Backbone as a ProteinNet text record, in pm:
[ID]
protein_1_A
[PRIMARY]
MSDKLDALLEHLKAHQRTLILAMAEHDGLPAQSALRQVAELENVIAAVEAVAAEEAARKSNA
[TERTIARY]
82.1	7.2	92.3	189.9	280	334.6	377.8	377.9	294.1	167.2	45.4	31.8	48.2	28	162.7	256.5	376	375.4	292.1	285.4	177.4	82.3	-35.9	14.5	104.3	154.3	267.1	299.8	411.3	328.6	205.4	121.2	56.8	9	-78.4	45	174.4	257.5	307.2	330.4	355.3	261.6	99.4	25.3	-9.3	21.1	13.3	132	272.4	375.8	317.9	253.9	231.4	129.7	45.3	-46.1	13.5	84.4	173.8	288.2	349.1	423.7	349.2	235.8	125.8	118	30.1	29	137.9	250.3	369.3	404.8	373.9	373.5	322.8	226.6	96.4	127.5	113	133.9	-11.2	22.4	-93.8	-131.4	-233.9	-277.4	-327.4	-306.2	-379.5	-545.4	-592.6	-741.8	-789.7	-898.5	-951.8	-952.7	-992.4	-1021.7	-876.5	-784.7	-632	-590.8	-586.5	-547.5	-600	-750.2	-839.6	-784.7	-772.3	-713.5	-601.5	-513.5	-363.8	-370.5	-465.8	-499.1	-557.1	-645.3	-750.2	-649	-539.5	-418.4	-331	-302.6	-214.3	-308	-405.9	-477.7	-508.7	-523.4	-527.4	-379.2	-290.9	-107.9	-124.9	-172.9	-145.4	-217.6	-328.3	-411.2	-332.8	-276	-210.6	-118.3	-28	84.5	59.9	-39.1	-98.5	-128.5	-193.1	-233.7	-116.4	-28.1	120.1	201.3	199.5	247.8	180.6	47.3	-32.3	-12.6	7.7	43.3	191.6	269.1	411.2	427.2	351	357.7	280.3	184.4	106	223.8	288.9	391.6	520.7	540.9	657.9	635.3	489.4	398.1	380.7	369.7	329	447
-140.4	-8.6	127.7	115.3	241.6	268.9	194.3	226.2	288	256.5	327.2	472.6	472	581.7	697.1	655.2	702	776.6	666.7	728.8	817.1	798.7	917.7	1040.1	1034.3	1178.3	1237.9	1145.6	1189.6	1284.2	1200.5	1264.7	1411.5	1402.7	1515	1626	1599.5	1715.7	1750.4	1683.4	1709.8	1799.7	1752.9	1853.8	1970.2	2006.3	2120.2	2200.4	2138.1	2223.5	2269	2172.1	2247.3	2362.9	2352	2451.2	2583.9	2571.1	2682.3	2764.8	2647.8	2691.4	2776.1	2719.5	2805.1	2951.8	2939.6	3065	3174.8	3117.4	3237	3257.3	3209.3	3250.7	3365.3	3411.6	3501.8	3634.8	3757.9	3892	3894.9	3945.6	3962.6	3871.5	3867.6	3764.8	3659	3538.6	3418.8	3418.5	3347	3338.8	3260.6	3309.1	3224	3090.9	3072.1	2897	2834.2	2900.4	2832.7	2838.4	2902.4	2923.7	2827.6	2836.7	2706	2597.7	2546.9	2424	2393.6	2472.7	2457.5	2456.7	2518.4	2492.7	2370.9	2348.3	2200.3	2078.1	2076.3	1997.2	1996.1	2132	2105	2009.9	2044.4	1966.2	1806.5	1779.9	1634.5	1581.7	1659.1	1597.2	1593.9	1680.3	1689.8	1540	1491.9	1372.8	1246.9	1275.1	1161.7	1137.5	1211.1	1201.2	1158.4	1221.6	1145	992.7	958.8	834.7	709.8	802.1	709.6	702.4	812.4	810.3	696.8	669.9	596.8	452.4	424.6	307.4	238.9	347.4	330.8	294	356.4	317.3	200	151.7	24	-90.1	-58.4	-178.1	-194.9	-81.1	-70.7	-130.4	-130.3	-178.2	-337.4	-368.7	-510.3	-616.9
-18.1	-2.4	12.4	55.8	87.2	-88.3	-156	-281.5	-371.9	-340.8	-408.8	-335.2	-219.1	-149.6	-186.5	-201.2	-281.5	-393.6	-486.8	-644.8	-635.6	-564.8	-543	-492.5	-376.3	-355.6	-435.1	-526.4	-624.8	-740.3	-786.5	-861.9	-848.2	-713.7	-648.5	-682.7	-623.5	-595.1	-736.7	-831.3	-987.2	-1036.8	-1011.9	-1056.4	-986.3	-863.6	-790.8	-834.6	-890.8	-945.1	-1077	-1136	-1291.2	-1277.9	-1175.1	-1172.4	-1109.8	-1049.5	-961.4	-1083.9	-1159.8	-1267.9	-1394	-1387.6	-1507	-1457.2	-1320.9	-1256.3	-1268.5	-1254.9	-1264.3	-1357.4	-1480.8	-1644.7	-1658.2	-1580.6	-1604.1	-1536.7	-1580.1	-1496.2	-1428.2	-1310.9	-1209	-1119.7	-1056	-976.9	-1041.7	-992.5	-1051.5	-1028.5	-1098.9	-1091.6	-942.9	-899.2	-764	-771.3	-903.2	-921.3	-919.8	-965	-960.2	-842.4	-757.8	-607.9	-521.9	-545.9	-487.3	-523.1	-659.9	-695.2	-616	-600.2	-541.7	-408.7	-340.1	-185.4	-160.8	-219.4	-243.4	-253.8	-354.6	-375.2	-254.2	-179.2	-47.3	68.6	67.4	189.6	139.7	24.5	-24.9	10.9	-35.3	-4	127.1	217.5	356.5	416.1	376.9	410.8	347.4	257	180.3	300.4	317.4	392.3	527.5	595.5	705.1	704.5	604.9	585.2	542.9	481.9	479.8	600.8	666	812	888.9	896.4	975.4	949.7	831.9	771.3	775.3	778.3	836	996.5	1088.6	1201.6	1241.5	1165.3	1185.1	1146.1	1039.3	1007.1	1104.1	1161.1	1225.1	1405.3	1404	1546.3	1532	1404.4	1388	1401.3
[MASK]
++++++++++++++++++++++++++++++++++++++++++++++++++++++++++++++

């Protein structure tokens, strides 16, 4: 499972990075929808990291 969580985490981070780099290409402030997407991805990334840490703790206690 940890391999799948790691892969998901990498995909999410890559997508977030792509969005941020695209926003940086434009002058001025990014659209609210783009900012919202980045923020939502940040929340999902944190959740996946938390689940991965829980899984690692379970394996080390088993």
